[in-house]
N, C-alpha and C positions, 0 to 999 in steps of 0.2 A: 774098763773103769778101774780106778785105784782108790785105796783108802790109806792115808798115811798119818802118822802121829809123830810130832816132834817131842821126843821124850825129855828134852832139856827144858821145853816150855811147860809141859804138862805139870800141873800142881796136884794131880790126883784128887780132884774135888768130887768126881763122880757125876757131875751135871749131865754129861752125855749118856751115861748108863741109864739114868732115870727117864730119858726122853726117847730112847730107841724103840721104835714101834715093833720091831721083830726080836727084841732082846738079844742082839748079837754082841753087845758089849759087856765086859765084866771088869771090875776093878780088882786088881791083884796087887801083891806087894811090889812088883816091878812096874806097875802102872796099868793103863788101860789095855785090854786085849780084845781084839775083834775076831769073832768067828765069821770069816768071810764066806762061808757056805750059807750062812743065814742072812748076811748083810744085803740090803736092797739098794744101797748107795743113794739114799734119799737126801742126805746132807743135813738132817736135823741136828745131829751131833756136832757138826761143824758150826752151825748157827748158834748153839747154846754154849759153846766152849768160851769161858771168860778170858782166856789168854791166847786164843787163836792157835792152839796146838794141833788141831785136826784139820786135815785137808782132804776133801773128796774130789777126785778128778774124774770128770765124766767124758 
């Protein structure tokens, strides 16, 4: 499984951070950072991203 973010599309809104059930996402100056050790690849972040910047590949 993979988790990818398109940094050019990301508007740093933080919507994904607020819905992550395992709190693996963090909003930093450079954008969204995912702790892949915590990530369960559920895809919730992908669904709430208003600009389609996140892709979870299963």
